[in-house]
N, C-alpha and C positions, 0 to 999 in steps of 0.2 A: 340444483339449488339445495342447500342444506335445510333440514327440517328439525334442527336441534331444539328450537324454541317451542315446538309443538308438543314435546313430551313433558309431562308434569313432573314435579319434584316431590317425592314422598318424604315427609318429615318424620324421622324415627322418634320413638318415645324417649323422653328425657331431653329433647331439644325444643327450645322455645323460640318461635319466630314472631317478630312484631313488624308490621307494615304501617308506617306513618307517612302518608303521602308518597314521596319518592325515596324515603329513607327506609332501609331494611336493616334490622338488627337481629342477629342470631346468637342465642346463648345456649350453651350445652355443658356437659361435664368437664370438657377439656379447656373451655374458655369462652370468650365472646368476641364477635366480629361485627363491624358496621360497614354499610355500603350505601352509596347514593346512586339511584337509578337515573339514567339519562331521560330527558323529557319526551323523547320519541318512543319510549317503552313504558308499559305499565305492568304491574304484577298484582295478582290477586291471591288471597289465602282463604281456602275453603276446607275446613276440617282436616288439617294436617296434610294438605296438598297445595303446593304453590304452582300457579300457572303464570306464564309470561307471554305477553303478546305485544305486537307493534301497534302504535297508535295510528300510523299511516302505512300505506302499502308501498312506500318507496324502498329502494334497494338498501339505502343506509339504515333505515328503520328496521328492516327485516334482519340485516346483519347484526345490528346492535341488540336485537331481541335474543338472538342465539347466543351472543357473547354474554349478555346479562344472565340468561338462564344457566350457562356454564359457570359463571362466577358465583351465583347464589347456590348452585349445587355444590361447588367446592367449599363454600362457607359452611353449609350444613354438614358435609362430610368431615371437614376439619374440626368442628367443635364436637362431633360425636366420636370419631375414631382417630383423627389427626393424620398428618403426613410425615413421611421421613425419607431422607436420601442417605445412601451409604457411599462413602468414599474410601478408597484404598490408596496407601502410599507404597509405591514400588520403587526401590532403589536402596543402595547400601547406605546405611546411616540415616535414612529418612524416618523421622519419628514424630508423633503427635501426642500431646498430653493436655487434657482439659483440666483447668484449674479455676473454678469459680466462673466468672464471666469473661475469662480469657482462654483462648486456645493457643498453646505454645507449639509452634511448628519448627522442626529442624529439617530443611529441605536442600541441604548441600550448598547453601549460601555461606558467606563469611560471617553472617549474623543470624541469630534466631529471629523468627517472625512471631510477634504477639498479635493474634487476631482478636479484636474486641467483639464479643458475641452480642448481637442486637437484642433488644427487649422482645420477648415472646418466642425466642428460639432457645432450644435446649440442645447442647452438644455433648455427646458422650464418646469416650474412647475405650471400647472394650479391650483392645490390645494397642500396642504402640503403632501399628500400621493400619488400623481401622478407625474411621470417624463416622459417627452417626449423627446427622442433623435432623431434628424433629421439631414440630410445631403445629399450630392450627391453621396458619395462613400458607396456602400452597405456593403462592408467588414468592413470599419471603423465604420460605424453606429452600426453594429452587435457586433464588438469588444468592443466598448465603453459601450454598453448596458450590455455585458457580464462582463466587468470589474466592473461596478457598482453593478451588481447582485452578484458578487463574494465576496463583503464585508460581506454580510449576506444572503446566499442562504436560500430558504424556508426549514424549518425543518419539518419532517414528523408527529410530534405528535400534535402540535397546529397550524401548517401552518404559523408561524411567519417568516418574512424575506422579502427580495426583490424578487419579481417575475415578469415575463412578464405578460402583461394584459391578454393574451390568454392562459396562462399556467395553467394546472391542476395539483395540488399537491396531490399525493396519500397519504392519511392519514393512520397512523398506530394506532392500538389499544394499549392503555396503559397497563402496567403490572398489572396483577390481583393478589390479595392476595391468 
């Protein structure tokens, strides 16, 4: 059984946490996030330390308490340091350019792709083949990076496509005569 919920969350300086019943709001230098805790879980704030516990000792309540602890920890980390995912474009003619709230992608299709950047996400293109997705919400950063990757996932024969910077693509051998 996991004991994730048993470890406390230390709130760094510059981050303000408010508990109002089942509502948690976290505000820091990078932004603010809100979350509503499930009724089977309770959270307590004691001098910059957040502790999460299950109200009942049922299996679902214990599982929810660990999930809640992880979500609150991600909120605290997000508003203090933020999260980022790096993507790479591998392929001839594959390019990306961030222009305001739109990411322009050229991925070998007959048309360019204009990806609308959601609120709370910042996309940078340090070079034509690198994309950096950053923000305070870990789930939203990961989902936006996955949506961009879904336009052209890496294929196994040549490795062309959009991939995460730390992703390893297993290559297949081509058909032999």
